C-alpha positions as CSV (number, residue, x, y, z in Angstrom):
1,M,0.0,0.0,0.0
2,G,1.4,3.4,-0.9
3,L,1.7,6.5,1.2
4,F,-1.9,7.6,0.5
5,G,-3.5,4.1,0.4
6,K,-3.0,3.4,-3.2
7,N,-0.7,0.7,-4.7
8,K,1.3,2.3,-7.5
9,G,3.1,-0.8,-8.6
10,I,2.8,-2.5,-12.0
11,T,1.0,-5.6,-10.3
12,K,-0.8,-6.2,-7.2
13,D,2.1,-8.6,-6.2
14,K,4.4,-7.2,-3.6
15,E,7.3,-9.4,-4.4
16,I,7.2,-8.5,-8.1
17,N,6.8,-4.8,-7.2
18,D,9.9,-4.9,-5.0
19,I,12.1,-6.4,-7.6
20,I,10.8,-3.8,-10.1
21,N,11.6,-1.1,-7.7
22,E,15.3,-2.5,-7.1
23,I,15.6,-2.4,-10.8
24,K,14.6,1.1,-11.1
25,V,16.7,2.2,-8.3
26,D,19.7,0.3,-10.0
27,L,19.2,1.9,-13.4
28,S,18.8,5.4,-11.8
29,N,22.3,4.9,-10.0
30,N,23.8,3.5,-13.2
31,Y,24.3,0.0,-11.7
32,K,23.7,-2.0,-14.9
33,D,25.1,-5.1,-13.6
34,N,22.7,-5.1,-10.6
35,A,19.9,-4.2,-13.1
36,V,20.6,-7.1,-15.2
37,I,20.6,-9.5,-12.1
38,G,17.4,-7.9,-11.1
39,L,15.8,-8.4,-14.5
40,R,16.8,-11.9,-14.5
41,K,15.2,-12.4,-10.9
42,L,12.1,-10.6,-12.2
43,K,11.7,-12.8,-15.2
44,E,12.1,-16.0,-13.2
45,T,9.7,-14.8,-10.4
46,V,7.0,-13.7,-13.1
47,E,7.1,-16.9,-14.8
48,I,7.0,-19.0,-11.7
49,K,4.0,-17.1,-10.3
50,H,2.2,-17.1,-13.7
51,S,2.7,-21.0,-14.3
52,G,1.6,-21.5,-10.7
53,G,-1.5,-19.4,-11.2
54,K,-0.7,-16.8,-8.7
55,L,-0.5,-14.0,-11.2
56,K,-3.4,-12.9,-13.3
57,E,-3.0,-12.6,-17.0
58,A,-3.4,-8.8,-16.9
59,D,-0.6,-8.6,-14.5
60,Y,1.5,-11.0,-16.4
61,E,1.1,-9.0,-19.6
62,S,2.1,-5.8,-17.6
63,C,5.2,-7.4,-16.4
64,K,6.1,-8.7,-19.9
65,R,5.8,-5.2,-21.1
66,Y,7.9,-3.8,-18.4
67,I,10.5,-6.4,-18.9
68,S,10.7,-5.6,-22.6
69,E,11.1,-1.9,-21.9
70,V,14.0,-2.6,-19.4
71,E,15.8,-4.9,-21.9
72,R,15.5,-2.1,-24.4
73,D,16.9,0.4,-22.0
74,L,19.8,-1.9,-20.9
75,A,20.7,-2.6,-24.6
76,S,21.3,1.0,-25.1
77,F,22.7,1.8,-21.6
78,K,25.7,4.1,-21.5
79,R,27.6,4.7,-18.4
80,T,27.9,8.4,-17.4
81,Y,31.3,8.1,-15.6
């Protein structure tokens, strides 16, 4: 639950939202290696939860879109130092 009672994550799954937040922080701090590890963890978690029926189809599609966006960002990632 967010500060004002509204969940602002991509899904309603806290574990997945936590991983996504870690990836966002890593990217904003130019930690590409950590972001790649986080992305791998996100893919694995999303697939496990989806195949186990714990992730709704709409949330699964949202996660897949986010994963595609991050993969695209990482492909063009340039270090700023």
